Backbone as CSV, one residue per row, in Angstrom:
resi,resn,N_x,N_y,N_z,CA_x,CA_y,CA_z,C_x,C_y,C_z
1,UNK,-6.489,3.504,-14.604,-6.277,3.763,-13.473,-4.801,3.180,-13.458
2,UNK,-3.744,3.994,-12.824,-2.340,3.711,-12.792,-2.112,2.651,-11.918
3,UNK,-1.005,1.735,-11.921,-0.608,0.779,-10.980,-0.289,1.489,-9.971
4,UNK,0.183,2.231,-9.815,0.800,2.809,-8.274,-0.505,3.480,-7.603
5,UNK,-1.694,3.976,-8.334,-2.904,4.263,-7.856,-3.776,3.126,-7.231
6,UNK,-3.734,2.025,-7.993,-4.092,0.489,-7.619,-3.926,0.137,-6.132
7,UNK,-2.269,0.499,-6.149,-1.762,-0.160,-4.807,-2.154,0.464,-3.895
8,UNK,-2.361,1.947,-3.969,-2.674,3.168,-2.975,-3.838,2.623,-2.663
9,UNK,-4.908,2.291,-3.428,-6.043,1.961,-3.211,-6.493,0.704,-2.118
10,UNK,-5.542,-0.202,-2.226,-5.252,-1.388,-1.395,-4.893,-1.028,0.017
11,UNK,-3.899,-0.213,0.100,-3.401,0.203,1.272,-4.346,1.197,1.777
12,UNK,-5.297,2.030,1.353,-6.347,2.593,1.788,-7.578,1.886,2.479
13,UNK,-7.564,0.690,1.607,-8.916,-0.460,2.441,-8.273,-0.974,3.396
14,UNK,-6.771,-1.314,3.659,-6.255,-1.886,4.848,-6.688,-0.787,5.769
15,UNK,-6.503,0.254,5.509,-6.307,1.729,6.426,-7.814,1.630,7.281
16,UNK,-8.683,1.624,6.182,-10.099,1.463,6.721,-10.580,0.457,7.409
17,UNK,-9.927,-0.772,7.205,-10.483,-1.666,8.266,-9.886,-1.192,9.587
18,UNK,-8.587,-0.655,9.981,-8.362,-0.440,11.380,-9.331,0.699,11.566
19,UNK,-9.151,1.879,10.607,-9.943,3.058,11.113,-11.475,2.723,11.521
20,UNK,-11.883,1.711,10.960,-13.487,1.578,11.330,-13.654,0.528,11.985
21,UNK,-12.647,-0.087,12.501,-12.839,-1.230,13.510,-13.632,-1.369,14.617
22,UNK,-13.555,0.093,15.118,-14.415,0.496,16.364,-15.144,1.739,16.299
23,UNK,-16.247,1.750,15.385,-16.860,2.994,14.684,-17.652,3.666,16.106
24,UNK,-17.998,2.835,16.806,-18.304,3.657,18.104,-17.412,4.455,19.103
25,UNK,-16.283,4.380,18.709,-15.383,4.933,19.528,-14.697,6.104,19.400
26,UNK,-15.031,6.611,18.258,-14.777,7.921,17.943,-15.300,8.185,16.612
27,UNK,-16.170,9.807,16.444,-16.561,10.141,15.197,-15.763,10.310,14.068
28,UNK,-14.580,10.475,14.203,-13.476,10.791,13.410,-13.503,9.408,12.324
29,UNK,-13.968,8.254,12.771,-13.989,7.317,11.896,-15.017,7.227,10.910
30,UNK,-16.431,7.606,11.573,-17.308,8.052,10.536,-17.177,8.742,9.589
31,UNK,-16.605,10.349,10.271,-16.484,11.007,8.963,-14.936,10.759,8.015
32,UNK,-14.390,9.775,8.448,-13.418,9.370,7.436,-14.105,8.602,6.217
33,UNK,-14.887,7.391,6.844,-15.693,6.700,6.104,-16.602,7.781,4.753
34,UNK,-16.893,8.837,5.287,-17.877,9.821,4.572,-17.188,10.644,3.644
35,UNK,-15.532,10.690,3.814,-14.921,11.134,3.109,-14.869,12.843,3.499
36,UNK,-15.157,12.964,5.018,-14.737,14.176,5.537,-13.711,14.341,6.267
37,UNK,-12.864,14.229,5.607,-11.210,14.086,6.291,-10.918,15.430,7.085
38,UNK,-11.340,16.403,6.977,-10.990,17.654,7.859,-11.536,17.193,9.083
39,UNK,-12.713,16.935,8.835,-13.609,16.864,10.236,-12.935,15.579,11.003
40,UNK,-12.525,14.288,10.261,-11.755,13.274,10.985,-10.551,13.414,11.574
41,UNK,-9.863,14.340,11.002,-8.490,14.937,11.346,-8.757,15.597,12.781
42,UNK,-9.901,16.592,12.766,-9.962,17.153,14.008,-10.489,16.405,15.126
43,UNK,-11.246,15.351,14.739,-11.677,14.276,15.687,-10.852,13.741,16.275
44,UNK,-9.680,13.261,15.443,-8.436,12.454,15.849,-7.647,13.131,16.786
45,UNK,-7.567,14.654,16.496,-6.970,15.402,17.130,-7.155,15.561,18.346
46,UNK,-8.720,15.960,18.707,-9.199,15.820,19.911,-8.826,14.947,20.658
47,UNK,-9.084,13.776,20.182,-8.811,12.239,20.863,-7.306,12.231,21.551
48,UNK,-6.423,12.902,20.260,-5.187,12.830,21.162,-4.642,13.724,22.033
49,UNK,-5.426,14.655,22.238,-5.212,15.698,23.452,-5.038,14.904,24.847
50,UNK,-5.872,13.794,24.865,-6.125,13.138,25.910,-5.202,12.026,26.061
51,UNK,-4.866,11.251,24.858,-3.965,10.123,24.637,-3.161,10.473,23.738
52,UNK,-1.886,11.223,23.806,-1.151,11.453,22.744,-0.106,10.300,22.069
53,UNK,-0.283,9.220,22.610,0.415,8.040,22.369,-0.381,6.938,21.638
54,UNK,-1.728,7.174,21.351,-2.695,6.109,20.845,-2.360,6.034,19.625
55,UNK,-1.553,5.104,19.205,-0.926,4.952,17.768,-2.225,4.497,16.788
56,UNK,-3.398,4.161,17.090,-4.551,4.040,16.217,-4.941,5.417,15.709
57,UNK,-5.199,6.395,16.808,-5.350,7.544,16.464,-4.344,8.518,15.630
58,UNK,-3.273,8.309,16.089,-2.141,8.827,15.087,-2.072,8.436,13.643
59,UNK,-2.351,7.032,13.630,-2.361,6.404,12.324,-3.624,7.042,11.767
60,UNK,-4.633,6.996,12.118,-5.929,7.743,11.460,-6.148,8.905,11.076
61,UNK,-5.235,9.782,12.055,-5.000,11.053,11.549,-4.276,11.207,10.428
62,UNK,-3.139,10.312,10.392,-2.200,10.457,9.108,-2.981,10.254,7.978
63,UNK,-3.813,9.131,8.098,-4.528,8.947,6.969,-5.455,10.001,6.232
64,UNK,-5.951,10.517,7.370,-6.819,11.759,7.066,-6.137,12.894,6.491
65,UNK,-4.758,12.908,7.022,-3.948,14.260,6.530,-3.430,13.671,4.873
66,UNK,-3.190,12.461,4.745,-2.724,12.033,3.425,-3.990,12.131,2.512
67,UNK,-5.107,11.965,2.849,-6.230,11.885,1.926,-6.613,13.410,1.276
68,UNK,-6.166,14.436,2.225,-5.954,16.132,2.016,-4.887,16.328,1.150
69,UNK,-4.386,15.511,0.855,-2.640,15.923,0.200,-1.731,16.583,1.086
70,UNK,-1.988,16.563,2.565,-1.196,17.201,3.500,-0.150,16.288,3.741
71,UNK,1.018,15.705,2.881,1.826,14.631,3.129,2.676,14.937,4.380
72,UNK,3.274,16.121,4.401,4.171,15.885,5.472,3.650,15.937,6.763
73,UNK,2.331,16.142,6.955,1.554,16.294,8.450,1.480,14.644,8.275
74,UNK,1.203,13.943,7.199,0.852,12.527,7.180,2.111,11.684,7.836
75,UNK,3.055,12.365,7.277,4.645,11.583,7.305,4.680,11.666,8.854
76,UNK,4.647,12.636,9.573,4.799,13.116,11.170,4.082,12.323,11.787
77,UNK,2.765,11.918,11.525,1.944,11.224,12.132,2.201,9.902,12.221
78,UNK,2.488,9.179,10.793,2.895,7.681,10.606,4.219,7.886,11.503
79,UNK,5.141,8.573,11.596,6.449,8.191,12.171,6.360,8.228,13.686
80,UNK,5.444,9.207,14.186,5.215,9.073,15.636,4.659,7.885,15.857
81,UNK,3.590,7.155,15.236,3.124,6.103,15.241,4.164,4.681,15.212
82,UNK,5.179,4.888,14.433,6.159,3.978,14.205,6.987,3.835,15.479
83,UNK,7.132,5.172,15.954,8.143,5.089,17.342,7.332,4.421,18.249
84,UNK,6.108,4.564,18.430,5.258,3.897,19.515,5.230,2.277,19.123
85,UNK,4.947,1.975,18.120,4.753,0.553,17.640,5.638,0.194,16.210
86,UNK,7.112,-0.081,16.714,8.057,-0.476,15.614,7.611,-1.517,14.785
87,UNK,6.664,-2.511,15.285,6.331,-3.683,14.345,4.724,-3.627,13.795
88,UNK,4.271,-2.047,13.727,3.293,-2.087,13.211,3.209,-2.169,11.472
89,UNK,2.810,-3.260,10.859,3.270,-3.091,9.557,1.996,-2.184,8.532
90,UNK,1.064,-2.141,9.390,0.008,-1.140,8.839,0.940,0.350,8.508
91,UNK,1.291,0.655,9.649,2.089,1.905,9.503,3.203,2.147,8.575
92,UNK,3.974,0.723,8.781,5.111,0.842,7.776,4.665,0.941,6.029
93,UNK,3.584,-0.121,5.898,3.015,0.256,4.367,2.652,1.603,4.178
94,UNK,2.153,2.389,5.018,1.534,3.662,4.975,2.596,4.540,4.585
95,UNK,3.756,4.374,5.590,4.934,5.178,5.296,5.438,4.637,3.741
96,UNK,5.552,3.532,3.469,6.197,2.787,2.381,5.741,3.466,1.134
97,UNK,4.069,3.624,0.988,3.357,4.126,-0.134,3.549,5.634,-0.088
98,UNK,3.391,6.386,1.168,3.757,7.690,0.930,5.015,8.167,0.346
99,UNK,6.063,7.314,0.612,7.461,7.865,0.178,7.413,7.230,-1.791
100,UNK,6.651,6.214,-1.784,6.464,5.687,-3.181,5.739,6.830,-4.090
101,UNK,4.932,7.456,-3.438,4.103,8.616,-4.207,4.767,9.817,-4.308
102,UNK,5.786,9.878,-3.341,6.701,10.969,-3.597,7.870,10.905,-4.195
103,UNK,7.996,9.566,-5.187,9.316,9.241,-5.537,10.559,8.718,-5.100
104,UNK,10.133,8.760,-3.471,11.682,8.284,-3.226,11.417,7.059,-2.850
105,UNK,11.659,6.249,-3.757,11.674,4.935,-3.845,12.715,3.786,-2.884
106,UNK,13.796,4.444,-2.634,14.760,4.199,-1.578,13.872,3.863,-0.186
107,UNK,13.205,4.853,0.311,12.703,4.703,1.517,11.633,4.163,1.302
108,UNK,10.685,3.948,0.219,9.761,3.166,0.184,10.099,1.439,0.184
109,UNK,11.310,1.425,-0.353,11.584,-0.073,-0.229,12.122,-0.504,1.252
110,UNK,12.791,0.605,1.952,13.251,0.223,3.146,12.098,-0.011,4.282
111,UNK,10.762,0.775,4.066,9.676,0.403,4.884,9.127,-0.457,4.526
112,UNK,8.837,-1.011,3.207,8.138,-2.121,2.789,9.050,-3.552,3.204
113,UNK,10.228,-3.096,3.199,11.062,-4.424,3.692,11.149,-4.775,5.249
114,UNK,10.879,-3.696,6.123,10.827,-3.617,7.374,9.361,-4.237,7.702
115,UNK,8.333,-4.037,6.798,6.932,-4.479,7.215,6.889,-6.213,6.817
116,UNK,7.752,-6.356,5.762,7.897,-7.685,5.070,8.536,-8.642,6.040
117,UNK,9.237,-8.144,6.782,10.086,-8.821,7.853,9.310,-9.361,9.228
118,UNK,8.371,-8.738,9.428,7.318,-8.955,10.394,6.788,-10.261,10.311
119,UNK,6.458,-10.938,11.153,5.752,-12.472,10.995,4.169,-12.012,10.919
120,UNK,3.458,-12.648,10.098,2.152,-12.220,9.640,1.757,-11.067,8.758
121,UNK,2.970,-10.472,8.092,2.772,-9.495,7.222,2.318,-10.151,6.167
122,UNK,1.239,-8.902,5.742,0.396,-9.351,4.427,1.359,-9.387,3.066
123,UNK,0.756,-9.818,2.170,1.537,-9.889,0.818,1.819,-8.741,0.373
124,UNK,0.930,-7.639,0.888,1.033,-6.215,0.320,2.506,-5.748,0.442
125,UNK,3.161,-6.387,1.631,4.400,-5.660,1.828,5.532,-5.945,1.045
126,UNK,5.394,-7.319,0.367,6.305,-7.892,-0.703,6.374,-7.114,-1.685
127,UNK,4.677,-6.957,-2.101,4.495,-6.319,-3.542,4.919,-4.602,-3.447
128,UNK,4.778,-4.131,-2.264,5.277,-2.469,-2.369,6.734,-2.682,-2.127
129,UNK,7.432,-3.563,-1.739,8.958,-3.880,-2.025,9.140,-3.605,-3.371
130,UNK,8.462,-4.810,-4.352,8.658,-4.921,-5.644,8.462,-3.799,-6.281
131,UNK,7.364,-3.387,-5.893,7.101,-1.642,-6.878,8.473,-0.836,-6.722
132,UNK,8.951,-0.767,-5.250,9.981,0.234,-5.225,11.615,-0.484,-5.958
133,UNK,11.328,-1.487,-5.869,12.737,-1.876,-6.531,12.684,-1.997,-8.053
134,UNK,11.502,-2.221,-8.716,11.377,-1.589,-9.898,11.519,-0.608,-10.563
135,UNK,10.973,0.410,-9.882,11.409,1.662,-10.175,12.849,2.164,-9.841
136,UNK,13.523,1.356,-8.923,14.849,1.848,-8.874,15.895,0.891,-9.816
137,UNK,15.313,0.241,-10.796,15.877,-0.323,-11.872,16.652,-1.769,-11.412
138,UNK,16.012,-2.275,-10.175,16.616,-3.682,-9.581,15.555,-4.602,-10.115
139,UNK,15.437,-5.002,-11.343,14.794,-5.810,-11.993,14.502,-7.068,-11.354
140,UNK,15.726,-7.976,-11.007,15.623,-9.284,-10.744,15.151,-9.261,-9.109
141,UNK,15.498,-8.394,-8.633,15.072,-8.381,-7.114,13.633,-7.809,-7.067
142,UNK,13.150,-7.049,-7.878,11.550,-6.663,-8.003,10.741,-7.839,-8.502
143,UNK,11.313,-8.848,-9.253,10.635,-10.221,-9.965,10.483,-11.206,-8.589
144,UNK,11.673,-11.316,-7.881,11.498,-11.932,-6.728,10.695,-11.598,-5.686
145,UNK,10.362,-10.363,-5.497,9.383,-9.750,-4.409,7.951,-9.714,-4.962
146,UNK,7.771,-9.868,-6.396,6.484,-10.057,-6.904,6.176,-11.348,-6.433
147,UNK,7.117,-12.510,-7.112,6.891,-13.564,-6.544,6.484,-14.071,-5.406
148,UNK,7.371,-13.319,-4.321,6.982,-13.533,-2.925,5.738,-13.009,-2.422
149,UNK,5.053,-12.210,-3.120,3.922,-11.491,-2.865,2.704,-12.555,-3.130
150,UNK,3.076,-13.144,-4.448,2.325,-14.285,-5.057,1.979,-15.479,-4.225
151,UNK,3.508,-15.611,-3.751,3.611,-17.135,-2.886,2.634,-16.905,-1.840
152,UNK,2.536,-15.502,-0.936,2.161,-15.485,0.211,0.377,-15.160,-0.224
153,UNK,0.116,-14.868,-1.359,-1.389,-14.487,-1.742,-1.544,-14.987,-3.046
154,UNK,-2.092,-16.269,-3.509,-2.232,-16.705,-4.755,-3.041,-16.042,-5.535
155,UNK,-4.051,-15.225,-4.868,-5.214,-14.414,-5.363,-4.776,-13.237,-5.556
156,UNK,-3.733,-12.674,-5.787,-3.106,-11.312,-5.681,-3.028,-10.684,-7.270
157,UNK,-4.164,-10.439,-7.811,-4.254,-10.171,-9.046,-3.186,-8.881,-9.598
158,UNK,-3.199,-8.154,-8.664,-2.141,-6.981,-8.706,-1.074,-7.156,-9.189
159,UNK,-0.664,-8.291,-8.236,0.908,-8.582,-8.336,1.100,-9.197,-9.636
160,UNK,0.119,-10.013,-10.084,0.467,-10.774,-11.243,0.194,-9.872,-12.611
161,UNK,-0.332,-8.711,-12.545,-0.252,-7.660,-13.439,0.964,-7.114,-13.648
162,UNK,1.297,-6.788,-12.343,2.242,-5.795,-12.233,3.786,-6.383,-12.820
163,UNK,3.932,-7.868,-12.277,5.023,-8.816,-12.667,4.790,-8.892,-14.251
164,UNK,3.857,-9.179,-14.777,3.691,-9.017,-16.216,4.187,-8.040,-16.986
165,UNK,3.934,-6.912,-16.215,4.638,-5.436,-16.927,5.929,-5.621,-16.997
166,UNK,6.513,-5.797,-15.763,7.849,-5.574,-15.690,8.563,-7.049,-16.716
167,UNK,7.845,-7.908,-16.676,8.368,-9.161,-17.410,8.398,-8.491,-19.262
168,UNK,7.406,-7.679,-19.454,7.019,-7.177,-20.928,8.466,-6.341,-20.996
169,UNK,8.752,-5.499,-20.227,9.956,-4.482,-20.104,11.196,-5.334,-20.438
170,UNK,11.219,-6.528,-19.769,12.430,-7.552,-19.822,12.487,-8.493,-21.093
171,UNK,11.329,-8.078,-21.868,11.356,-8.942,-23.015,11.088,-10.349,-22.958
172,UNK,10.253,-10.858,-21.656,9.876,-11.765,-21.445,8.284,-12.341,-21.620
173,UNK,7.799,-12.034,-23.016,6.590,-11.965,-23.248,5.920,-13.451,-23.181
174,UNK,6.338,-14.328,-23.052,5.618,-15.525,-22.665,5.044,-15.761,-21.433
175,UNK,6.264,-15.351,-20.537,6.005,-15.344,-19.199,4.824,-14.501,-18.552
176,UNK,5.061,-13.287,-19.146,4.227,-12.104,-18.874,2.853,-12.458,-19.168
177,UNK,2.509,-13.053,-20.526,1.094,-13.392,-20.894,0.710,-14.334,-19.925
178,UNK,1.505,-15.402,-19.592,1.058,-16.136,-18.217,0.400,-15.226,-16.983
179,UNK,1.345,-14.356,-16.716,0.867,-13.267,-15.574,-0.506,-12.607,-15.969
180,UNK,-0.534,-12.311,-17.175,-1.739,-11.465,-17.475,-2.966,-12.486,-17.280
181,UNK,-2.764,-13.653,-17.991,-4.102,-14.337,-17.667,-4.639,-14.741,-16.578
182,UNK,-3.390,-14.861,-15.926,-3.664,-15.343,-14.160,-4.307,-14.252,-13.757
183,UNK,-4.009,-12.900,-13.843,-4.880,-11.818,-13.488,-5.937,-11.555,-13.995
184,UNK,-6.006,-11.913,-15.266,-7.717,-12.097,-16.048,-8.432,-12.968,-15.229
185,UNK,-8.028,-14.175,-14.823,-8.539,-15.258,-14.384,-9.122,-14.824,-12.859
186,UNK,-8.534,-13.611,-12.132,-8.808,-13.187,-10.849,-9.693,-11.673,-11.127
187,UNK,-10.147,-11.584,-12.402,-10.879,-10.631,-13.043,-10.236,-9.150,-12.389
188,UNK,-8.856,-9.094,-12.249,-8.045,-7.704,-12.066,-8.363,-6.720,-13.090
189,UNK,-8.863,-5.687,-12.669,-8.892,-4.470,-13.951,-7.665,-4.449,-14.458
190,UNK,-7.563,-4.211,-15.944,-6.484,-4.048,-16.736,-5.802,-5.303,-17.529
191,UNK,-6.000,-6.408,-16.761,-5.423,-7.558,-17.388,-5.832,-7.824,-18.655
192,UNK,-7.070,-7.814,-18.924,-7.635,-7.902,-20.401,-7.000,-7.154,-21.433
193,UNK,-6.899,-5.968,-21.175,-6.452,-4.969,-21.954,-4.816,-5.356,-22.066
194,UNK,-4.067,-5.833,-21.064,-2.608,-6.445,-21.103,-2.793,-7.445,-22.317
195,UNK,-3.531,-8.363,-22.191,-3.395,-9.521,-23.113,-3.995,-9.131,-24.349
196,UNK,-4.682,-8.336,-24.384,-5.114,-7.820,-25.914,-3.647,-7.069,-26.706
197,UNK,-3.110,-6.424,-25.764,-2.133,-5.634,-26.160,-0.669,-6.367,-26.390
198,UNK,-0.234,-7.183,-25.438,0.927,-7.796,-25.626,0.930,-9.311,-25.822
199,UNK,-0.138,-10.197,-25.868,-0.562,-11.428,-26.350,-1.391,-11.931,-27.442
200,UNK,-1.153,-11.501,-28.311,-1.986,-11.760,-29.432,-1.589,-12.841,-30.352
């Protein structure tokens, strides 16, 4: 599984927490959990008819659109939700991930940076910033951001693994192998393979 896909899955999980936090409130949440994204989007749209400024429903509908590959519709919902709640790091991270998937790394970095600045933002904000910086060729800044994500969450296996791969590219094999070992200790997928390939 590609690193970008793994990061996307983490964002999905954080989105599901919000989407399913009040399952009795809207049937769309149940449809989303079951992978019925079209029906989920329809339910969220119905709810939005009565409250068009419901940030949670906008976000959830955006997630449903994104799951269907309707990225432009997802972006519209996320941006509208962000206009209503500018310090919502979950919306910011979804926008960062959406832009990253579309290879718009500058925007991905900007949204992740905004999320990172919010008090209480998760380590994922720094991680997503690091991914974007790495894709932009800003390796030193990416290393710092990976380091920040690890500082915020010592059990962030994905951050250790990605930082290790960046260190391999920078010819810092010994340090990379330390990161791979830490990722393996956390049972992060791909860590064992990385150790076998680069750390014999």
